[in-house]
Steps between C-alpha positions, in 0.01 A plus 500: 500500500863626505733490219686216651178311543404564136847378386465184714156426352631553143808274575264221628279527199809483263622192672168330441495612135846353453377146584140531372354208309141629478479499117677343201743793456721365775582206269685715241631795706867552580432749785172644631478875504319630809582872442733756647515862623441729799296383795426864575360586161159633426510381132489148369553414132336174395585328165389184333767232567868436483689465161807299416738747676286517810472123513877474503564769752201466732444880471218691331537716192875455425479444126424755228158577646672552836745744349217707369317482831810637673513780249133574561557518873797724442301738283309609811804482734428156652710190523420135520619506857215741605215299361391139517494289180328174460278304263157330483671159465835432666633232256571527135235367266674281242595679189391825651130404414221674687435375851187284524206551732580224741864616520394850586263363756766287660736803535231740618530441871880596486426827338208565739738444801763722342248776461369450843855533639587817298157664507588713199320834436548435128524194281639544153382221276722402211299325225161350464544202728590730790243745421235229497556436863467861617254626239302197370327554165699795384681521170854613521486712188227702659622541854876521480641809660197526740426384853199395706446322839626145485238226493444393859569142410846584366664485839563875505147634591635840629728564200459689168590298191685674224489318161805485268603284210751236575860627406530194281227639286727775379753238392235367247327838427753774485251787522394372841828616651388865472165403658670333788710804586203731471291278719790474754503877537162474668592232749643741775184705474295190546710416813410846640130437430528162677666662806229766509234240471633310797568804706154655455299184460338656192419286193723502200368542137281214404545520121806343327515748210664780693869552545692694770692817410804563723438756766713667766637308797761526772821310455481176694801290424814436280304515182467883559866537411544214249222571251585613149142609451446872554199590713281329757587143408846529650350590836314176576676204654335153493640418844268567788617783734334686789446786253314290242161598616586873521646486157165393346339765281184520299572386140323645196362223285456520127381253222773349285504308183778376265533302182570168678160482657386217278795283592445203739853364521654426841 
């Protein structure tokens, strides 16, 4: 599928989301929030659902949590325009409550179609509701900052899924901000591992208690010049290029723990 075909598919899905009445959330929404970003990306970020700012604008992650997500992307030299950002549910749950199971199920086909169109190498899950789709049964306090093959039923059977706390969690638990930035440092290395896995056909690590450490890679895009992070992280672009496969390197994996491992928020 070409980039233009991917964009056309995403636009069609977005139009359907905008007029969707599959669940009760349409009754209280201002605007549906399909998602946005690059049709050429290899990385999709999946959050929980829109908040009040997203509901007003129709765009994902534009409030305080969105500002932090933009900072997290910038810490590895990436921009919002280079990735795709969406949510498990596309309409705001009233009062920012948790999405309910039937609401998640009603929205699931939209996310599946977005993933099918983009075919990402790496899915970054933001929060426990997103993680539950790609890594069912896991506890976010135990697996954040690690990756494993996405559950085949997730809609991204050929992707790796990298677990992170939702940025909003850091607004409630200040110590999680450091955790988020530390976990984000490993995302480019996870992308390299995902590329290598696709290129070689080899299996990725099966355990969720290992985290990627950045390794060397060839520069593949604008992130190579823009990153404020010294070292390999600034040499990996999330946008697919003809050099992506060649850039894949073997990544050393190491166990990782931190004091937030008992938290289950977001």
